[in-house]
Structure formats: structure tokens, C-alpha cells
C-alpha positions in Angstrom: -21.8 -9.1 1.4 -23.6 -8.4 -1.9 -21.7 -7.0 -4.9 -23.3 -3.8 -5.0 -22.4 -3.3 -1.3 -18.5 -4.5 -2.0 -18.6 -2.0 -4.9 -20.4 0.9 -3.0 -17.9 0.3 -0.1 -14.5 0.0 -2.0 -15.7 3.2 -4.0 -16.2 5.2 -0.9 -13.4 4.5 0.9 -11.2 5.3 -2.3 -12.4 8.6 -2.9 -12.0 9.3 0.7 -8.6 8.2 1.3 -7.3 9.9 -1.8 -8.8 13.1 -1.2 -7.4 12.8 2.2 -4.0 11.8 1.3 -3.1 14.9 -0.1 -0.6 13.0 -2.5 -1.9 13.8 -5.8 -4.3 16.3 -7.6 -5.2 14.0 -9.8 -9.1 12.8 -9.7 -9.7 9.1 -9.7 -12.5 7.2 -10.8 -13.8 3.7 -10.7 -14.3 1.5 -13.3 -15.5 -2.3 -12.9 -13.9 -4.5 -16.1 -13.8 -8.3 -17.0 -10.3 -8.7 -16.1 -9.3 -10.6 -13.2 -7.1 -8.5 -11.6 -7.1 -4.6 -11.0 -5.0 -1.6 -12.9 -4.5 1.8 -13.1 -4.6 3.8 -16.1 -4.5 7.8 -17.0 -7.3 9.4 -19.0 -7.4 13.2 -19.7 -5.4 14.1 -16.6 -7.2 11.7 -14.8 -6.6 8.2 -13.0 -8.8 5.5 -13.7 -8.8 2.4 -11.5 -10.1 -0.8 -12.6 -11.4 -3.5 -10.4 -12.3 -7.3 -11.4 -16.4 -7.1 -12.2 -18.7 -8.0 -9.4 -22.5 -9.1 -10.0 -24.5 -6.6 -7.7 -27.0 -9.4 -6.5 -24.3 -12.1 -5.8 -23.2 -12.7 -2.6 -19.5 -12.8 -1.6 -17.5 -13.3 1.3 -16.3 -10.4 4.0 -12.6 -11.9 2.9 -13.3 -10.8 -0.8 -14.0 -7.4 0.5 -10.7 -6.8 2.2 -9.0 -8.1 -1.1 -10.8 -5.3 -3.0 -9.8 -2.8 -0.5 -6.0 -3.6 -0.8 -6.4 -3.4 -4.4 -7.9 0.2 -3.9 -4.9 1.0 -1.9 -2.3 -0.6 -4.3 -3.7 1.5 -7.2 -3.8 4.3 -5.3 0.1 3.6 -4.3 0.7 3.7 -8.3 -0.9 7.2 -8.6 0.6 8.7 -5.7 4.3 7.0 -5.8 4.9 5.8 -9.5 6.5 8.3 -11.8 5.1 8.6 -15.3 8.0 9.2 -17.3 10.1 6.0 -16.7 7.0 4.1 -16.7 5.6 5.2 -19.7 9.3 4.7 -21.4 9.3 0.7 -20.4 5.9 0.3 -21.4 5.8 1.8 -24.7 9.3 1.2 -25.8 10.8 -2.0 -24.2 9.6 -5.6 -24.6 6.5 -7.0 -22.3 9.0 -9.0 -20.2 11.0 -5.7 -18.9 7.5 -3.8 -18.4 6.5 -7.1 -16.1 9.6 -7.0 -14.6 9.3 -3.4 -13.7 5.9 -3.9 -12.5 6.8 -6.3 -10.2 9.8 -4.7 -8.5 7.9 -1.3 -8.6 4.3 -3.0 -6.8 6.7 -4.0 -3.7 8.5 -0.5 -3.5 5.1 1.6 -3.7 3.4 -0.5 -1.1 6.4 -0.3 1.1 6.3 3.6 0.5 2.4 3.4 1.7 3.0 1.2 4.8 6.3 3.4 6.0 3.9 6.7 5.5 1.6 5.6 8.1 -1.4 7.0 6.2 -3.0 3.9 6.5 -2.5 2.1 10.0 -3.6 -1.4 8.5 -2.2 -1.3 4.9 0.1 -4.2 5.4 -2.7 -6.2 6.6 -4.5 -5.2 3.4 -1.7 -6.1 1.2 -1.1 -9.3 2.8 -4.9 -10.2 1.7 -4.3 -9.8 -1.5 -1.0 -11.4 -2.6 -2.1 -14.4 -0.3 -5.2 -14.3 -2.2 -3.6 -14.3 -5.6 -1.6 -17.3 -4.6 -4.5 -19.3 -3.3 -6.2 -18.5 -6.4 -3.5 -18.7 -9.0 -0.7 -20.8 -7.4 2.7 -20.3 -6.7 5.3 -20.4 -9.9 8.0 -22.8 -10.6 11.5 -21.7 -9.1 13.2 -21.4 -12.5 10.6 -20.3 -15.0 12.0 -17.6 -16.4 8.7 -15.9 -18.0 7.0 -16.0 -14.4 9.9 -14.2 -12.8 7.9 -10.9 -12.4 5.4 -12.7 -10.3 8.3 -14.8 -8.2 9.8 -11.1 -7.5 6.7 -9.7 -6.5 5.8 -12.4 -4.3 9.8 -12.7 -2.5 9.7 -8.7 -2.8 6.8 -8.6 -0.3 8.1 -11.3 2.0 11.3 -8.8 2.4 8.4 -6.4 3.1 7.7 -8.6 6.3 4.2 -9.8 4.8 3.0 -13.1 6.1 3.1 -14.8 3.0 1.3 -18.5 3.2 3.4 -19.9 0.6 6.9 -21.2 1.3 9.8 -19.3 -0.4 11.0 -21.1 -3.5 13.7 -18.6 -4.1 17.0 -20.4 -2.7 15.7 -23.6 -5.2 16.2 -21.2 -8.1 19.1 -21.8 -10.6 19.3 -17.9 -10.8 19.1 -17.4 -7.1 21.9 -14.7 -7.1 20.7 -12.8 -9.9 17.0 -12.7 -8.2 18.6 -11.7 -4.5 20.7 -9.0 -6.3 17.8 -7.6 -7.9 15.6 -7.7 -4.8 18.0 -6.3 -2.6 18.7 -3.4 -5.0 15.1 -2.9 -5.5 14.5 -2.0 -2.1 17.2 0.9 -1.9 15.2 2.1 -4.8 14.0 6.1 -4.3 11.7 6.4 -7.2 10.4 4.4 -10.5 13.6 5.5 -12.3 15.7 3.3 -9.9 13.5 0.6 -10.1 13.6 0.7 -14.1 17.6 0.7 -14.0 17.2 -2.2 -11.6 14.9 -4.3 -13.7 16.8 -4.0 -16.8 20.0 -4.7 -15.5 18.1 -8.1 -13.6 17.1 -9.1 -16.9 19.8 -8.7 -18.6 21.6 -10.8 -16.0 18.5 -13.5 -15.8 18.6 -13.8 -19.7 22.2 -14.0 -20.0 22.7 -16.9 -17.3 19.7 -18.6 -18.3 21.1 -19.1 -22.0 24.2 -20.5 -20.2 22.2 -22.9 -18.3 20.1 -24.0 -20.9 23.3 -24.8 -22.8 25.0 -26.8 -20.2 22.1 -28.8 -19.4 22.0 -29.6 -23.1 25.4 -30.7 -23.3 25.2 -32.5 -20.0 22.3 -34.6 -21.5 24.1 -35.1 -25.0 27.4 -36.3 -22.8 25.1 -39.0 -20.6 23.5 -39.9 -23.7 27.1 -40.6 -25.3 28.4 -42.3 -22.5 25.5 -45.0 -21.8 25.8 -45.9 -25.6 29.6 -46.3 -25.2 28.8 -48.4 -22.1 
């Protein structure tokens, strides 16, 4: 498919889906940008949905068209189900790491809301396509990399949603697996964005507290090993 055809199809589908949903009175418009992911922002009372830029006359696979429909539906999910006040509180007042963790958990929640609503019959299929595309494009994270935790919970949360994730789970290999499992299970109980913020804040506290403990313990273990070898 040519880039211009994908862009036309995605825009038409997005506007039609949003108007038929009855979920929000806000108008939406589409912008194509240089970033490699989709996003949504508010502008003068409306919503702007950003998509990775496509070259009009370049030929792309039909699979990419499915991914862009998934992007569109995901960002509409934020328009329909993400509450502005708690989201803005995190974005403007808290650390980037907490914001990313909130985003990872909120992404899972809104997608489940869309699937459960039955509004889009093939929504689960579309969401599976975009997460597997990201895993194919960027690869998966290391199980014990604290700064990559937002992506880990975003993937494993979707696996709990019943998605067929092509990458094997690494969750049980993580040193902080108990805390991550706690966060994922709490997030599944969330009824709104405020609940997600509360869960993410507590999860980050637990992760940072225990991660520090593991670092200290590992350092002492390495020191003791070196000293023991010298004494031997």
C-alpha cells in the first residue's frame, strides 16, 4: 500500500470510529510527525493524535496498515477513557520515570476497556499487531533493568489481557518479580486513571526500595568474594 493510501484510510477510519463511539464530545485531528510512535495531546479543547510519518509515494506492507489502525484505536482509547486531571498531575509534577510507568499501566487498562466494550469487534487483534510490531522492531527488555520497567509492564500487562505475545515472558526471571506481579494485578482492578496513578506510585516506591537493596547486597557479595579469594 502506498503511504498516502494508508494515511487516508487511517484518518477516515479514526474519524468515523470516534464519531460513532459517542464516548467524547471532543473533536480529534490527525498530525503526522517525525517520532517513531503514536501519541495524543490536547490543543485548544480538541485532541491531536500524532502518527509516525509516512512517505506518500512509498510502498508499505498491509501489515503496517493494521498497525496504524491499532495506533489509532489505542490513542482514541486515551481520548475516551484516560482522565485528564490525574494524568496531568503526573506529567507536570512528577518524575519522568513515574510518568512512563503510569503510561505503561494505563495503556493496558484502556485497551482492555475497549475490548470489553465490544465497540470494535477486532480490537484485540489490532492491539496484538502493534505490540508484536514494537517487539519485532525494538526487541524486548532485560528482566532486571529498572529504567525499562514501563515497557515490561506494558507488555506483560497485555499478556494478562489475553494477547498472543510472540516474545516469551521474562517476568519470572526478574529479581523484582513479586513487586511487578503485585503492580500488574493491582492495575487490573483499576477503574480509572487515578487508580492507575496510585498503583504506579506505590509500585515505583517498592521497585526503587528493593532495587537499592539488591545493589547493596550484590556489592557486598562481590567484595566478600574478592576478599575470600585473596585469603585463599
